[in-house]
C-alpha positions as CSV (number, residue, x, y, z in Angstrom):
1,M,-74.2,-48.7,-38.9
2,Q,-72.9,-45.6,-37.1
3,S,-75.0,-42.7,-35.9
4,V,-73.9,-39.0,-35.9
5,V,-75.6,-36.7,-33.6
6,F,-76.0,-32.9,-34.2
7,S,-77.9,-29.9,-33.1
8,F,-79.3,-27.0,-35.0
9,K,-78.6,-23.4,-33.9
10,S,-81.5,-21.9,-31.9
11,N,-82.3,-19.3,-34.6
12,V,-83.0,-22.0,-37.2
13,A,-86.8,-22.2,-37.7
14,P,-88.3,-25.7,-37.6
15,D,-89.4,-25.7,-41.3
16,K,-85.8,-24.8,-42.3
17,Q,-84.6,-27.6,-40.0
18,D,-86.9,-30.0,-41.9
19,K,-85.5,-28.9,-45.3
20,I,-81.9,-29.3,-44.0
21,L,-82.7,-32.8,-42.7
22,E,-84.0,-33.7,-46.2
23,Q,-80.8,-32.4,-47.7
24,I,-78.7,-34.4,-45.2
25,E,-80.7,-37.6,-45.9
26,S,-79.9,-37.2,-49.6
27,W,-76.1,-37.4,-49.0
28,D,-74.6,-40.7,-50.3
29,E,-73.2,-41.7,-46.9
30,V,-76.4,-41.1,-45.0
31,T,-79.2,-43.7,-44.8
32,K,-81.5,-41.7,-42.6
33,A,-81.6,-38.2,-41.0
34,S,-84.2,-37.2,-38.5
35,R,-85.0,-35.3,-35.3
36,L,-84.0,-37.1,-32.1
37,K,-87.6,-36.8,-30.8
38,E,-90.2,-35.6,-33.3
39,D,-92.8,-34.8,-30.7
40,A,-90.6,-33.1,-28.1
41,R,-92.1,-30.1,-26.4
42,N,-88.8,-28.7,-25.2
43,A,-87.2,-26.4,-27.8
44,E,-83.7,-27.6,-26.9
45,V,-84.7,-31.2,-27.6
46,L,-86.4,-30.3,-30.9
47,R,-83.1,-28.9,-32.2
48,M,-81.4,-32.3,-31.7
49,A,-81.1,-34.6,-34.6
50,Y,-79.2,-37.7,-35.9
51,A,-78.0,-39.1,-39.1
52,N,-77.4,-42.8,-39.7
53,V,-74.3,-43.7,-41.7
54,E,-74.0,-47.2,-43.2
55,D,-70.2,-47.2,-43.5
56,H,-68.4,-46.4,-40.2
57,S,-65.5,-44.8,-42.2
58,G,-67.9,-42.2,-43.6
59,A,-69.2,-41.1,-40.2
60,Q,-66.4,-38.7,-39.6
61,Q,-66.9,-37.2,-43.0
62,V,-70.5,-36.6,-42.2
63,V,-69.5,-34.9,-38.9
64,D,-67.1,-32.7,-40.8
65,R,-69.7,-31.7,-43.4
66,L,-72.3,-30.9,-40.7
67,S,-69.8,-28.9,-38.8
68,E,-69.3,-26.7,-41.9
69,M,-73.0,-25.9,-42.2
70,P,-73.9,-22.4,-40.7
71,E,-77.2,-23.7,-39.3
72,I,-75.5,-26.5,-37.3
73,E,-74.4,-25.7,-33.7
74,S,-72.5,-29.0,-33.1
75,A,-72.0,-32.4,-34.6
76,S,-70.2,-35.4,-33.2
77,L,-69.9,-39.2,-33.0
78,P,-71.4,-40.6,-29.9
79,A,-68.9,-42.1,-27.4
80,K,-68.2,-45.8,-28.0
81,R,-69.9,-48.0,-25.4
82,K,-68.8,-51.3,-24.1
83,L,-69.8,-53.8,-21.5
84,V,-67.9,-53.8,-18.3
C-alpha cells in the first residue's frame, strides 16, 4: 500500500473538505481518504490529508488527479524511507 499526502487550500471550508475527501475515497485506486489528524486544533494541520492507494503504480495517478483539483494546494508521494 502507498500513501499520497495532500493539503487543501486555506480558503476551502471544512465541510467542503469533507465532501472532497468522500469523493476522493470513491476513486477506484483509493482505499481510504482522510484528514491527517481529525482532532487537530491548528488550521494548517486540519488542511492536511492523505489517501491510501492499494496499487503502488496508481499512486502517481492519484497525485496527478489531486494536483488538478482547484481546492488542493499540493499533493505528493512521501519520500521513500530505508534503514541505514
